[in-house]
NUTORBA-983406 format. One record per residue (C-alpha): residue number from 1; x, y, z; residue in one letter. Coordinates in steps of 0.5 Angstrom, whole numbers, plus 2048, in hexadecimal, padded with zeros to 3 digits. Last residue first. Example, Ala and Ser with C-alpha at 12.3 -4.5 7.8 and 13.67 -1.06 7.14 Angstrom:
! NUTORBA-983406
+------+-----+-----+-----+------+
: pami :  px :  py :  pz : mise :
+------+-----+-----+-----+------+
:    2 : 81B : 7FE : 80E :    S :
:    1 : 819 : 7F7 : 810 :    A :
+------+-----+-----+-----+------+
This chain:
! NUTORBA-983406
+------+-----+-----+-----+------+
: pami :  px :  py :  pz : mise :
+------+-----+-----+-----+------+
:  402 : 80E : 9B8 : 7EA :    F :
:  401 : 80A : 9BB : 7E5 :    K :
:  400 : 803 : 9BD : 7E8 :    M :
:  399 : 803 : 9C4 : 7E5 :    Q :
:  398 : 805 : 9C2 : 7DE :    T :
:  397 : 7FE : 9BF : 7DE :    Y :
:  396 : 7FB : 9C3 : 7D8 :    D :
:  395 : 800 : 9C1 : 7D3 :    K :
:  394 : 800 : 9BA : 7D4 :    A :
:  393 : 7FB : 9B8 : 7CF :    L :
:  392 : 7FE : 9BC : 7CA :    G :
:  391 : 805 : 9BF : 7CC :    G :
:  390 : 80A : 9C0 : 7D1 :    E :
:  389 : 80A : 9B9 : 7D3 :    S :
:  388 : 811 : 9B8 : 7D0 :    T :
:  387 : 810 : 9B1 : 7CD :    E :
:  386 : 80F : 9B3 : 7C6 :    K :
:  385 : 80A : 9B8 : 7C5 :    Y :
:  384 : 80E : 9BE : 7C6 :    L :
:  383 : 813 : 9BC : 7C3 :    S :
:  382 : 810 : 9BE : 7BC :    P :
:  381 : 80E : 9B8 : 7B8 :    L :
:  380 : 811 : 9B8 : 7B1 :    D :
:  379 : 816 : 9B3 : 7B3 :    H :
:  378 : 810 : 9AE : 7B6 :    G :
:  377 : 80D : 9AF : 7AF :    T :
:  376 : 813 : 9AD : 7AB :    Q :
:  375 : 814 : 9A7 : 7AF :    K :
:  374 : 80D : 9A5 : 7AF :    M :
:  373 : 80D : 9A6 : 7A7 :    V :
:  372 : 813 : 9A1 : 7A7 :    E :
:  371 : 80F : 99C : 7AB :    V :
:  370 : 809 : 99D : 7A7 :    V :
:  369 : 80D : 99C : 7A1 :    K :
:  368 : 810 : 995 : 7A4 :    D :
:  367 : 809 : 993 : 7A6 :    F :
:  366 : 807 : 993 : 79E :    S :
:  365 : 802 : 998 : 79B :    V :
:  364 : 7FF : 995 : 795 :    R :
:  363 : 7FB : 98F : 798 :    H :
:  362 : 7FB : 988 : 796 :    V :
:  361 : 7FA : 983 : 79D :    G :
:  360 : 7F4 : 97F : 79A :    D :
:  359 : 7EF : 983 : 79E :    T :
:  358 : 7EA : 981 : 7A3 :    F :
:  357 : 7EF : 97F : 7A8 :    T :
:  356 : 7F2 : 986 : 7A7 :    S :
:  355 : 7EC : 989 : 7AA :    Y :
:  354 : 7EC : 984 : 7B0 :    I :
:  353 : 7F3 : 985 : 7B2 :    N :
:  352 : 7F2 : 98D : 7B1 :    A :
:  351 : 7EC : 98C : 7B6 :    D :
:  350 : 7F0 : 988 : 7BB :    L :
:  349 : 7F6 : 98D : 7BB :    A :
:  348 : 7F1 : 993 : 7BC :    R :
:  347 : 7EE : 98F : 7C2 :    T :
:  346 : 7F5 : 98F : 7C5 :    A :
:  345 : 7F7 : 996 : 7C3 :    A :
:  344 : 7F1 : 999 : 7C7 :    Y :
:  343 : 7F3 : 996 : 7CD :    A :
:  342 : 7FA : 998 : 7CC :    N :
:  341 : 7F8 : 99F : 7CB :    R :
:  340 : 7F4 : 99F : 7D1 :    E :
:  339 : 7FA : 99E : 7D5 :    I :
:  338 : 7FE : 9A3 : 7D1 :    C :
:  337 : 7FA : 9A9 : 7D2 :    P :
:  336 : 7FB : 9AA : 7D8 :    I :
:  335 : 7FF : 9A5 : 7DC :    Q :
:  334 : 806 : 9A4 : 7DA :    V :
:  333 : 808 : 9AB : 7DE :    L :
:  332 : 80B : 9B1 : 7DB :    G :
:  331 : 806 : 9B5 : 7DF :    C :
:  330 : 801 : 9B3 : 7D9 :    V :
:  329 : 804 : 9AF : 7D4 :    P :
:  328 : 805 : 9B3 : 7CD :    D :
:  327 : 807 : 9AE : 7C8 :    C :
:  326 : 804 : 9B0 : 7C1 :    T :
:  325 : 801 : 9AB : 7BC :    M :
:  324 : 802 : 9AD : 7B5 :    G :
:  323 : 801 : 9A6 : 7B2 :    L :
:  322 : 7FD : 9A2 : 7B7 :    H :
:  321 : 7F9 : 99F : 7B1 :    H :
:  320 : 7FF : 99D : 7AD :    E :
:  319 : 802 : 999 : 7B2 :    L :
:  318 : 7FC : 994 : 7B3 :    G :
:  317 : 7FA : 994 : 7AC :    M :
:  316 : 801 : 992 : 7AA :    E :
:  315 : 801 : 98D : 7AF :    A :
:  314 : 7FB : 98A : 7AC :    A :
:  313 : 7FE : 98A : 7A5 :    Y :
:  312 : 804 : 987 : 7A7 :    E :
:  311 : 800 : 981 : 7AA :    I :
:  310 : 7FC : 981 : 7A4 :    Q :
:  309 : 802 : 980 : 7A0 :    A :
:  308 : 805 : 97B : 7A4 :    P :
:  307 : 7FF : 977 : 7A4 :    S :
:  306 : 7FA : 977 : 7A9 :    G :
:  305 : 7F9 : 971 : 7AE :    G :
:  304 : 7F5 : 974 : 7B3 :    F :
:  303 : 7FB : 974 : 7B8 :    L :
:  302 : 7FF : 978 : 7B3 :    Q :
:  301 : 7F9 : 97D : 7B2 :    N :
:  300 : 7F9 : 97E : 7B9 :    A :
:  299 : 801 : 97F : 7BA :    A :
:  298 : 801 : 984 : 7B4 :    A :
:  297 : 7FC : 988 : 7B7 :    S :
:  296 : 7FF : 988 : 7BE :    A :
:  295 : 806 : 98A : 7BB :    M :
:  294 : 803 : 990 : 7B7 :    A :
:  293 : 7FF : 992 : 7BD :    C :
:  292 : 805 : 992 : 7C1 :    A :
:  291 : 808 : 996 : 7BB :    V :
:  290 : 803 : 99C : 7BC :    G :
:  289 : 803 : 99B : 7C3 :    V :
:  288 : 80B : 99D : 7C4 :    E :
:  287 : 80D : 9A0 : 7BD :    G :
:  286 : 807 : 9A3 : 7BC :    Q :
:  285 : 807 : 9A6 : 7C3 :    C :
:  284 : 80C : 9AB : 7C0 :    G :
:  283 : 812 : 9AB : 7BC :    V :
:  282 : 818 : 9AC : 7C0 :    E :
:  281 : 816 : 9AD : 7C7 :    A :
:  280 : 811 : 9A7 : 7C6 :    G :
:  279 : 817 : 9A3 : 7C4 :    S :
:  278 : 815 : 99D : 7C0 :    I :
:  277 : 819 : 99F : 7BA :    S :
:  276 : 81A : 99F : 7B2 :    A :
:  275 : 81D : 99A : 7AE :    N :
:  274 : 820 : 995 : 7B4 :    T :
:  273 : 81B : 996 : 7B9 :    K :
:  272 : 815 : 995 : 7B4 :    V :
:  271 : 818 : 98F : 7B1 :    V :
:  270 : 819 : 98C : 7B8 :    N :
:  269 : 812 : 98E : 7BA :    G :
:  268 : 810 : 98A : 7B4 :    F :
:  267 : 814 : 984 : 7B6 :    L :
:  266 : 812 : 984 : 7BD :    A :
:  265 : 80A : 983 : 7BB :    A :
:  264 : 80D : 97D : 7B7 :    T :
:  263 : 810 : 97A : 7BD :    A :
:  262 : 80B : 97B : 7C1 :    L :
:  261 : 806 : 978 : 7BC :    A :
:  260 : 80B : 972 : 7BC :    R :
:  259 : 80A : 972 : 7C4 :    L :
:  258 : 803 : 972 : 7C4 :    I :
:  257 : 803 : 96C : 7BF :    R :
:  256 : 807 : 968 : 7C4 :    N :
:  255 : 803 : 96A : 7CA :    E :
:  254 : 7FD : 967 : 7C7 :    S :
:  253 : 7F7 : 96B : 7C5 :    F :
:  252 : 7F1 : 96A : 7C9 :    D :
:  251 : 7ED : 96F : 7C5 :    R :
:  250 : 7EA : 973 : 7CB :    S :
:  249 : 7F0 : 973 : 7D0 :    K :
:  248 : 7F6 : 973 : 7CB :    W :
:  247 : 7F2 : 978 : 7C6 :    L :
:  246 : 7F1 : 97D : 7CC :    H :
:  245 : 7F8 : 97C : 7CF :    Y :
:  244 : 7FB : 97D : 7C8 :    L :
:  243 : 7F7 : 984 : 7C7 :    V :
:  242 : 7F8 : 986 : 7CE :    A :
:  241 : 800 : 984 : 7CE :    P :
:  240 : 801 : 988 : 7C7 :    V :
:  239 : 7FE : 98E : 7C9 :    V :
:  238 : 800 : 98F : 7D1 :    G :
:  237 : 807 : 991 : 7D0 :    C :
:  236 : 806 : 997 : 7CC :    S :
:  235 : 809 : 99C : 7D1 :    G :
:  234 : 80E : 997 : 7D3 :    C :
:  233 : 811 : 996 : 7CC :    T :
:  232 : 810 : 991 : 7C6 :    P :
:  231 : 80D : 98D : 7C9 :    A :
:  230 : 811 : 98E : 7CF :    T :
:  229 : 810 : 989 : 7D4 :    V :
:  228 : 80D : 98A : 7DB :    I :
:  227 : 80F : 98A : 7E2 :    K :
:  226 : 80C : 98F : 7E6 :    G :
:  225 : 80D : 997 : 7E7 :    G :
:  224 : 806 : 999 : 7E9 :    S :
:  223 : 805 : 99C : 7E2 :    A :
:  222 : 808 : 995 : 7DF :    N :
:  221 : 802 : 991 : 7E3 :    E :
:  220 : 7FD : 996 : 7E1 :    E :
:  219 : 7FF : 995 : 7D9 :    S :
:  218 : 7FF : 98D : 7DA :    V :
:  217 : 7F8 : 98D : 7DD :    A :
:  216 : 7F5 : 993 : 7D9 :    L :
:  215 : 7F7 : 98E : 7D3 :    A :
:  214 : 7F4 : 988 : 7D6 :    Y :
:  213 : 7ED : 98C : 7D8 :    A :
:  212 : 7ED : 990 : 7D1 :    F :
:  211 : 7ED : 989 : 7CE :    V :
:  210 : 7E8 : 986 : 7D3 :    L :
:  209 : 7E3 : 98C : 7D1 :    G :
:  208 : 7E4 : 98B : 7CA :    R :
:  207 : 7E3 : 984 : 7CA :    T :
:  206 : 7DD : 985 : 7CF :    R :
:  205 : 7DA : 98A : 7CA :    L :
:  204 : 7DA : 985 : 7C4 :    N :
:  203 : 7D8 : 97F : 7C8 :    D :
:  202 : 7D3 : 980 : 7CD :    K :
:  201 : 7D4 : 985 : 7D3 :    F :
:  200 : 7D4 : 984 : 7DA :    G :
:  199 : 7DB : 981 : 7DA :    T :
:  198 : 7DE : 988 : 7D8 :    A :
:  197 : 7DB : 98B : 7DE :    R :
:  196 : 7E0 : 987 : 7E2 :    V :
:  195 : 7E6 : 988 : 7DE :    H :
:  194 : 7E5 : 98F : 7DD :    Y :
:  193 : 7E5 : 990 : 7E4 :    Q :
:  192 : 7EB : 98C : 7E5 :    Y :
:  191 : 7EF : 990 : 7E0 :    A :
:  190 : 7ED : 997 : 7E3 :    K :
:  189 : 7F2 : 999 : 7E7 :    R :
:  188 : 7F1 : 9A0 : 7EA :    R :
:  187 : 7F5 : 9A6 : 7E8 :    L :
:  186 : 7F7 : 9AB : 7EE :    N :
:  185 : 7FA : 9B0 : 7E9 :    L :
:  184 : 800 : 9B1 : 7ED :    P :
:  183 : 804 : 9AB : 7EC :    G :
:  182 : 803 : 9A3 : 7EE :    P :
:  181 : 7FD : 9A0 : 7EC :    L :
:  180 : 7F7 : 99F : 7F0 :    V :
:  179 : 7F4 : 999 : 7F3 :    G :
:  178 : 7F2 : 992 : 7F0 :    E :
:  177 : 7F6 : 98C : 7EE :    A :
:  176 : 7F3 : 985 : 7EC :    D :
:  175 : 7F3 : 987 : 7E4 :    L :
:  174 : 7FA : 98A : 7E4 :    G :
:  173 : 7FD : 984 : 7E7 :    R :
:  172 : 7FA : 97F : 7E2 :    E :
:  171 : 7FC : 984 : 7DC :    V :
:  170 : 803 : 984 : 7DF :    A :
:  169 : 803 : 97D : 7E0 :    D :
:  168 : 801 : 97B : 7D9 :    R :
:  167 : 806 : 980 : 7D6 :    M :
:  166 : 80C : 97D : 7DB :    T :
:  165 : 80A : 976 : 7D8 :    Q :
:  164 : 80A : 978 : 7D1 :    W :
:  163 : 811 : 97B : 7D2 :    V :
:  162 : 814 : 975 : 7D5 :    E :
:  161 : 811 : 971 : 7D0 :    R :
:  160 : 814 : 976 : 7CB :    L :
:  159 : 81B : 975 : 7CE :    F :
:  158 : 81A : 96D : 7CE :    D :
:  157 : 818 : 96E : 7C6 :    W :
:  156 : 81E : 972 : 7C4 :    I :
:  155 : 822 : 96C : 7C6 :    G :
:  154 : 821 : 969 : 7BF :    S :
:  153 : 825 : 96E : 7BB :    G :
:  152 : 824 : 975 : 7BA :    E :
:  151 : 825 : 976 : 7B3 :    C :
:  150 : 821 : 96F : 7B1 :    E :
:  149 : 81C : 970 : 7B7 :    E :
:  148 : 81A : 977 : 7B4 :    V :
:  147 : 819 : 974 : 7AD :    Y :
:  146 : 815 : 96F : 7B0 :    E :
:  145 : 811 : 974 : 7B4 :    W :
:  144 : 810 : 978 : 7AD :    Y :
:  143 : 80D : 972 : 7AA :    N :
:  142 : 811 : 96E : 7A5 :    K :
:  141 : 80F : 96C : 79E :    G :
:  140 : 816 : 96E : 79B :    S :
:  139 : 814 : 973 : 796 :    W :
:  138 : 80E : 976 : 79A :    E :
:  137 : 812 : 976 : 7A0 :    C :
:  136 : 818 : 979 : 79C :    Y :
:  135 : 813 : 97E : 799 :    Q :
:  134 : 810 : 980 : 7A0 :    L :
:  133 : 817 : 981 : 7A3 :    I :
:  132 : 81A : 985 : 79D :    E :
:  131 : 813 : 98A : 79E :    T :
:  130 : 814 : 98A : 7A5 :    M :
:  129 : 81A : 98D : 7A5 :    S :
:  128 : 821 : 98C : 7A9 :    N :
:  127 : 823 : 985 : 7A6 :    M :
:  126 : 829 : 981 : 7A8 :    D :
:  125 : 827 : 981 : 7AF :    Y :
:  124 : 82B : 97F : 7B5 :    V :
:  123 : 82F : 986 : 7B6 :    D :
:  122 : 833 : 986 : 7BD :    P :
:  121 : 830 : 989 : 7C4 :    L :
:  120 : 832 : 98E : 7C9 :    E :
:  119 : 834 : 995 : 7C6 :    I :
:  118 : 82E : 996 : 7C1 :    S :
:  117 : 82D : 99A : 7BB :    N :
:  116 : 834 : 99E : 7BB :    Q :
:  115 : 835 : 9A5 : 7B9 :    G :
:  114 : 835 : 9A8 : 7C0 :    E :
:  113 : 835 : 9A2 : 7C5 :    E :
:  112 : 82F : 99E : 7C6 :    A :
:  111 : 82B : 99B : 7CB :    L :
:  110 : 825 : 996 : 7CB :    A :
:  109 : 81F : 996 : 7D0 :    G :
:  108 : 819 : 996 : 7CB :    G :
:  107 : 81C : 99D : 7C8 :    G :
:  106 : 822 : 9A1 : 7C6 :    I :
:  105 : 825 : 9A2 : 7CD :    S :
:  104 : 82B : 9A6 : 7CB :    Y :
:  103 : 832 : 9A6 : 7CE :    V :
:  102 : 838 : 9AB : 7CF :    Y :
:  101 : 83D : 9A9 : 7D4 :    W :
:  100 : 842 : 9AE : 7D7 :    E :
:   99 : 848 : 9AA : 7DA :    D :
:   98 : 84A : 9AF : 7E0 :    H :
:   97 : 847 : 9B3 : 7E5 :    Y :
:   96 : 84C : 9B7 : 7E9 :    V :
:   95 : 84D : 9B7 : 7F1 :    G :
:   94 : 854 : 9B6 : 7F0 :    D :
:   93 : 853 : 9B0 : 7F5 :    A :
:   92 : 852 : 9AB : 7F0 :    G :
:   91 : 84C : 9A7 : 7ED :    E :
:   90 : 847 : 9AD : 7EB :    M :
:   89 : 842 : 9AA : 7E6 :    C :
:   88 : 83F : 9AD : 7E0 :    E :
:   87 : 838 : 9AB : 7DC :    F :
:   86 : 835 : 9AF : 7D7 :    K :
:   85 : 82E : 9AD : 7D5 :    M :
:   84 : 82A : 9AE : 7CE :    G :
:   83 : 823 : 9AC : 7CD :    N :
:   82 : 821 : 9B1 : 7C7 :    P :
:   81 : 826 : 9AE : 7C2 :    H :
:   80 : 82C : 9B0 : 7BE :    F :
:   79 : 82C : 9B7 : 7BF :    P :
:   78 : 82C : 9B8 : 7C6 :    L :
:   77 : 826 : 9BC : 7C9 :    F :
:   76 : 827 : 9C1 : 7CF :    E :
:   75 : 822 : 9C1 : 7D4 :    R :
:   74 : 827 : 9BE : 7D9 :    S :
:   73 : 826 : 9BB : 7E0 :    W :
:   72 : 82C : 9B9 : 7E4 :    I :
:   71 : 82C : 9B4 : 7E9 :    M :
:   70 : 832 : 9B3 : 7EE :    E :
:   69 : 834 : 9AC : 7F0 :    T :
:   68 : 837 : 9A9 : 7F6 :    S :
:   67 : 832 : 9AA : 7FB :    E :
:   66 : 82C : 9A7 : 7F7 :    D :
:   65 : 830 : 9A1 : 7F5 :    G :
:   64 : 832 : 99F : 7EE :    L :
:   63 : 82D : 99A : 7EC :    V :
:   62 : 827 : 99C : 7F0 :    D :
:   61 : 829 : 9A3 : 7EE :    L :
:   60 : 828 : 9A2 : 7E7 :    I :
:   59 : 821 : 99F : 7E7 :    A :
:   58 : 81F : 9A4 : 7EC :    R :
:   57 : 821 : 9AA : 7E7 :    D :
:   56 : 81D : 9A7 : 7E2 :    T :
:   55 : 817 : 9A6 : 7E6 :    M :
:   54 : 813 : 9A7 : 7E0 :    H :
:   53 : 80F : 9AD : 7E3 :    G :
:   52 : 816 : 9B0 : 7E5 :    K :
:   51 : 819 : 9AF : 7DE :    G :
:   50 : 814 : 9B3 : 7DA :    T :
:   49 : 818 : 9B9 : 7D8 :    A :
:   48 : 81F : 9B6 : 7DA :    S :
:   47 : 81E : 9B0 : 7D6 :    L :
:   46 : 81B : 9B4 : 7D0 :    S :
:   45 : 821 : 9B8 : 7CF :    G :
:   44 : 827 : 9B6 : 7D3 :    Y :
:   43 : 828 : 9B3 : 7DA :    L :
:   42 : 82F : 9B4 : 7DD :    T :
:   41 : 832 : 9AF : 7E2 :    V :
:   40 : 838 : 9B0 : 7E7 :    R :
:   39 : 83B : 9AB : 7EB :    F :
:   38 : 83F : 9AA : 7F1 :    R :
:   37 : 844 : 9A6 : 7F4 :    G :
:   36 : 846 : 9A2 : 7EE :    A :
:   35 : 848 : 99B : 7F0 :    D :
:   34 : 843 : 997 : 7EB :    P :
:   33 : 845 : 99B : 7E5 :    H :
:   32 : 844 : 997 : 7DF :    R :
:   31 : 83F : 993 : 7E2 :    Q :
:   30 : 83B : 999 : 7E5 :    L :
:   29 : 83B : 99C : 7DE :    Y :
:   28 : 837 : 996 : 7DB :    L :
:   27 : 832 : 996 : 7E1 :    E :
:   26 : 831 : 99D : 7E0 :    A :
:   25 : 82F : 99C : 7D9 :    A :
:   24 : 82B : 996 : 7DB :    K :
:   23 : 827 : 99A : 7E0 :    R :
:   22 : 826 : 9A0 : 7DA :    P :
:   21 : 823 : 99B : 7D5 :    G :
:   20 : 81E : 998 : 7DA :    M :
:   19 : 81C : 99E : 7DD :    T :
:   18 : 81B : 9A4 : 7D7 :    H :
:   17 : 81B : 9A0 : 7D1 :    S :
:   16 : 818 : 99A : 7D4 :    S :
:   15 : 813 : 99E : 7D8 :    S :
:   14 : 80E : 99C : 7DE :    P :
:   13 : 811 : 996 : 7DF :    G :
:   12 : 815 : 991 : 7E2 :    I :
:   11 : 818 : 98C : 7DD :    G :
:   10 : 818 : 986 : 7D8 :    I :
:    9 : 81A : 989 : 7D1 :    R :
:    8 : 816 : 987 : 7CB :    F :
:    7 : 819 : 98B : 7C5 :    I :
:    6 : 820 : 98A : 7C6 :    E :
:    5 : 81F : 983 : 7C7 :    R :
:    4 : 81D : 983 : 7C0 :    I :
:    3 : 824 : 983 : 7BE :    T :
:    2 : 827 : 988 : 7BA :    K :
:    1 : 826 : 98A : 7B3 :    M :
+------+-----+-----+-----+------+
């Protein structure tokens, strides 16, 4: 299993698989061919279907150059993954493109070549399932975050400190911002309104309103191309920050405790990424918002002193109750229904934490089983509902596409 640095990637929105991944691919290809005169990039499948709304072309052209790059949009779906790209370059005077490179943006900003899980980072974990990790933690008396430190080394805490600071900054920028989000929907920012209104309520309603506001703030920053952290993706980047920011502000948890919760959250996200997918184009939004809810549920339960079994149960509920969720972004934008889904998932994570806290952690359906079911469910979903903007909520808005 790879490092959790692949789950928490700091970058610019609005999409990890459609913006951050293609940008990284362009950078890698340019490093191979720094003297090329021209480039040709073909986008396939989901990248082609919603690339304009996700600013995929802009991410690539910013690296390779507008004048020297030809973009081709193909609706063909390559067999390895829906988010396929082909890079070619012209280096000589023969006018012929050379060095075809097929690469895939597999979710969360990660890249892969056919038959590989990732092309960037080595394996650092010797266990790939949560069942194994839970058994190890119960046998050793360790917490999940201690297992993360054991595998990643002490340097992981400096990385997570940067992640946490970036998350906090995104919440606070989003709460302060007003105006209209980019794109043809003319969707107004709502985070600051929710935050102001929440302060007028008492206790439970205030809590809900604040969590909504924090999730909206980060998701609106992402939709505007702001700096965020994939958790595990850009489209689901508001859930984990909303939950942790709320608990940090309301319960006065120390930074170290927040960082340990982040490590735990990332471990659960990592298991899903390894054994299934966090790509909306591959398994639908259950792999994005559903996994984000599981991560936030685990993080919250960790903060409230849950046992390894209770934390695993909280995460299992967070993912289980998002099974089958489609990815149908209106106009190909990471706005409707993505932003509201982040807000709802954040509050559901807190509910999963409470529910699990009332139990002893014993339950019939394991987290690993839900991950297995999510993967199969995602494969059974028609491509219409996997980030193509051709079905579901997006169906009646095709005339508004870029």
